[in-house]
N, C-alpha and C positions, 0 to 999 in steps of 0.2 A: 404494362407501360402504355400500350395502345388504348386501353380503356380510359386511362387518365387523360391521355391526349384528346380522346373523343369528348370526354366530359368537359374538358377545358374549352374546346372549340364550341360545344353546345352552349356553355354558360356565356362565352363571349358573344355568340350570336343573340342570345336572349338579352344580354345587356344592350347590344346595339338596337334591338327592337324596342326595348323600353325607352332608350334615349330618343329614338326616332319618334316614338309615340308622344313623349312629353315635349319635344321640340317642334312637332308638326303644327302647321297652321290649321285654322278652323276649316278651310276648304279641303285640305288634305285629309283631315279626319272624316269629313262628310263623304268624300269620294271613297275612302276605304270602307266605310259602312254601307255606302250605296252599292258597291260592287258585290257585296254579299247577298243582296236582294235579287234573286234571279228573275222574278217577274218584272221588277222595275228595270233591270238591265235589258231584258228582251223588249220591253215597251220603249226604252230609249232608242234601241236600234231600229225598231219599226217606225218610230217617230222621225228619226233622222232620214230614213229612206223615203217616207211620205213627203217630208219637207223638201228634200232634194228633188223628188219627182215633180213637185209643184213648181219649184224654181226653174228647173230645166225642162218644163213641159213642152215648149216649142221644139226642142231638139228630140225629145223622147217620143213625140207624137208625129204621125206622118202628115197630118193635115191641119188646116186652120180650124180652131174651135168655134169660130163664128159662122154666120151664114155664108160667108165668102168661101168656106171650104166644104160646103155641102155636096153630097152626091145625089143629084136629082134623079138618077136612075135606080137608086137603092134606098127608098124611103121606108121607114119602119122595117129595116132589114135585120135579119137575125145575125148573131156573131159569126164571123168567118174564122174558123180555127185552122191554122196551117198544119199540114201533116207531111210525113216523110214517105209513107207507104199507103197503097190502096190496091184495088184489083188490077190496075195496070202496071204494078211493080213499084219498086222503091227508088228513091232519088236521094242524092246527097244534099240537095237543097230543099228546104220546106216550100210547100206550094199550096195554092187553093185553086178552085176551078172557076171557069167562067159560068155565068148564069144568065138566064132569060126570065124576065118578070112580066106577068100579065095579070089583068083583073078579070074575074069571072063572076057571072051572076049566081053561080052555084055557091060561091063563098061570100055573097053579099058585097061583091066588088072589092073584096080584100085582095092584097097582093098575093099572087101565087108564084113561087120561085121554082124554076126548073133548072137543075144543075146539069151542065154538059160535062160528061166524064171521059172525053177522049184525051189522048196524050197531047194533041195539038191545042186543047183547051186549058191546059195547065198555065197558071200564072205564078211564077216563081218569086219568092220573097227575096228582096235585095237589102243589103245593109249599107248604111252611110250614103244614102241616096240624096240627090239634089232635088229640092222641091220648092214649096212656097217660101219666100224670104220672110224672116222674122228678125226682131231687134232685141238686143239686151242693153240694159242701162238706158232705156228709153223712157222718159217721163214726160207725160203730156197732161197738163192741167187745164181744163176748160170750165172756168167758173163764170157766173153771171158778170157781164162786163168784160171789156178787153184789157183792162189794166192788170188784172190778176192772172191772166192767161200766160203760160210759158211752156216751153218744150225743150227737152234735152234730146238731141237726135240719137245718141247711143251708137251701137255697132250693129251692122246688118250681117246676118248669116243666112244660108239657104240649105245647110246640110241637116238631114233628119236621120234618126237612128235606123229606121227600116221603111220599106215600101214594097211595091211589086213592080215587075218589069213592064206590065201593061194593066190598065184599069186602076182600080182602087181596092184597098183592103180595110176591113172594119172588124177588128178582133173583139170588140164589145158590141157590135151592131150599130145601127143608126136610129135616130128618132124620126118623128113624123115629118120633119123638113129635110131629112137626109144628112143632118150633121153627125159627125163621128162621135159616138158616146165616149170612146176611150180618150180622144183628144179633149173633149169637154170635161171629163172627170178630172184629169190632171190639172187642167186650167182652173177648175172649180176649187180644187184643194188649195192652189196658190192664192186665189181670191179670198177664200174664207180665212186662210191663215193671215193674209194681209189685213183684213178687217179686224181679226182678233188682236194682231200686233199693235195696230193703231189704237184700238180701244183699251188694251191693257196699258199702253204707254200713257195715254191721257189719264186713266184711272190712277196709275202709279204716281204721276206728278201731283195730282190733286190730293191723294192720300198722304203723300210725303209732306207736302206743305201744311195742310190742315191738321193732320194728325201730329206732326212734329211741333207746330206752334201750340196746339192745345195741350199736348203732354208736357212741354217744357215750361210754359208759363203757368198753367193751371188757373185757378181762381175764376174771375168773371170772364176772362178770355176763353177758358176751357168751356164754361157753361154756354157762352154764346155760340161757339163753334159746334158744340154738341147739339144744340138746337137746330142748327143748319143741317148737320149730319143726319139727325133723326127725321128731319123733314124730307130730305132726299130719299131716305130709306123707305118712307111710308108712301111714296109716289107709286101708284100701280103702273106696272110697265106696259101691259097690253092696252089699256085705255089711252095711255100716253102716246104709244106708237100709232094707235088708230087716229088720234088727233093730228099727229105729225104727218101721217100718210095723207090726210086730207089737206094739210098745209103745203106739202111739197108740190110745186107746179109741175105740170106734165112736160113743160119745155126744158126742164133740167136735164143735163147730160148724164150719162151713166157714171162718169167720174164724179160729178157733183153729188149725185145720190149716194155713191160709194163713201165719199168722205163724210157726208152728213150722217149716215147710219153709223159709221165708225165713231164719230164724235159723240153722238147721243149715247151709244153703248158705253163709252168711256165716262161720260158725265154722270151716268146713273150707277156706275159700277165701282166707285171709289169708297163709299162709306165703310164697308167691312174692313178693308185694309187700313183705313184711317183710324178706326177704333183700336185695332191691334197695335199700331204704331203709338197711338196715344197712351194705351195701357202700359206699354213697355217703357216709354219715356217717363211716365209718372212714377214708375218704380226706380228707374235708374238715375233720375235727376238729382237725388240726394246722396248718391254714392260719393266716396272720397275723391275719386279721380275727377269727377265733375266739379266738386268744390275746389279742388286744387287748380283746375283750369280757370275757374272763375276768379280765384284769388290772384292768378297770374295776369289778369286783365283780358282774358279771352272774351270775345263778343258772343252773344247767344247764338248767332249764325255759325260761328266757328265751333262752339261747343257741340251743337247739334250735328253739324256736318262731319267733324273730325273725331268726335268722341262717342256720341250717343248712337248715331245711325250705324257706324261700323260694328258696334257691339252685337247687333242682331241682323247683319246683312244676309246671313244664310236663311233666316226665317222670311225675310222679304222676298228673296229669290223663290223660296218654296211657295209662298202665297201667289206670286206672279205666275208660276208654272201651273198651279192649281186653278187659277182664274182663267187661263187660256181656254180650256174646254167649255167653260160657261159662256165666254164670249162667242165662241164658234157655235155653240148650241143656240144662243140668242139670235145670232145672225141667221142661222138655218131656220129656226122657228119663225122668225119674222118674214123671211123670204118665202117660206112655205105657205103662210097664210096670206101672202100678197101685200104685206106691209113693209117689206125690206127691199132688197135688190130685185130687179126685174130684167128680163131679156132686153138687150143682147148680152148683159153681163153673165158670165158663167160663174156660179157659186153653187155650193152643195145644196143650199136652200132652194135656189132657182130650179135645180135639177130634180129635187124631190117634189116639186109641184107637178111634175109629169106622171107621178105614180099614184095619183089620187083617184083615178077612174077605174071602174071595174073592167073596162075594155083592155086596159094595160095589164091588169092582173091576170086576165084570161088568155090574152093573145101575145103580149109583148113583154115577157118576163125579164128580158135583158135590161129593161129600164131600171130594174132594182139593183143593178151592179154598183152605181154610185152610192146607194144606201149602205152597201157592205163597206166601202171605203170610208164613209162617214162614221160608221160604228167603230171600225178599227182605229180611226184617228182619235176619236173621243176616248176609247178605252186605253190607247197608248198614253195619252195625256194623263188619264186618271192613275194608271200604274206608275208612271214616272213621278207624278205629284205625290202619291202616297209613299213611294220609295224615298224621295227627297225629304219629306216630312219626318219619316222615321230616322233617316240618316242625320238630320239636323237636330234631333232630340238627343241630348247626351245621356238621358236616362232610358233610352229605348231598350238597351240590352238588359237592364235590370228589371224591366217590366215583363220580359218573356219568361 
């Protein structure tokens, strides 16, 4: 009797699972398949942590990432790792030691750091300390001319996640000007992600409009738009940016240069997605549900927006996620060769400019810490994009 009850319960659960599968939305099916991909799931968590670290960088970092927060007494300083125990005993609070820095002719006038190891020289790490004020939801646009300038004041805070009771702490070390590399790294992640977001948004709008119109109408409209698309695709990016770098005036503000680079990345990054949208619409525009909508008097704009585009929304999302690392890579590469963002803007490309000399490789290896974050960020995007692409493919399970 118990076996029959168990079998009945199991069959009822199987029936519920089948009903849930056939009644699930496309997004739910993609999420269920995505959760089975362990590498993509880990990449998603890493990506979320990095994005949140960039957004909340002013709170997570103890000092200002710009020259205003530099430590003039600890230039090119090695990372200071807090510890709980040493030769003087253990402490419940993490601490670092006070240091003295001098230049010596024996070291070609490089900095020589002498650490004081007395109990009285300990500097204890504190949490939720008050420090340099920072703002959230503060937007300031400084474009050429005063008409387009505007500023949203936002909210001011002065609480930081950690600090020390006296002096300063640099867990990733400092650069040649004394700026904290940890603070700069988190701020650089936020800047690079912002550039990628704006570039992807611009590319998405252009791809949606041009690819949608070309795929829906076809004919000479499609031929004309494809000529424009192929023309944009054949433009060499590096010579283009070299010409634009010569065009950008030196008096432009960091904000203006930031928006200009973002717009250019978006304007040259839309053809691939536009061709995919066009291909899909050319296939779907002759389906019965499209013809039914047209016979009911629906306008082309309504048919594209309400019927055609939702039929492959998941693929558009996947393309957008996959295009993010390419935007970040483009910004980083351009800034690395001096054609993109420049100081005082903190971006991953700007920080990678500091690791090009042999002196850094031999003596200041902590300059490469932002490189690790850059590699992790790009790999996380790649894993998430591949996972979403497999999850959005309804035949992915049958291919394995």
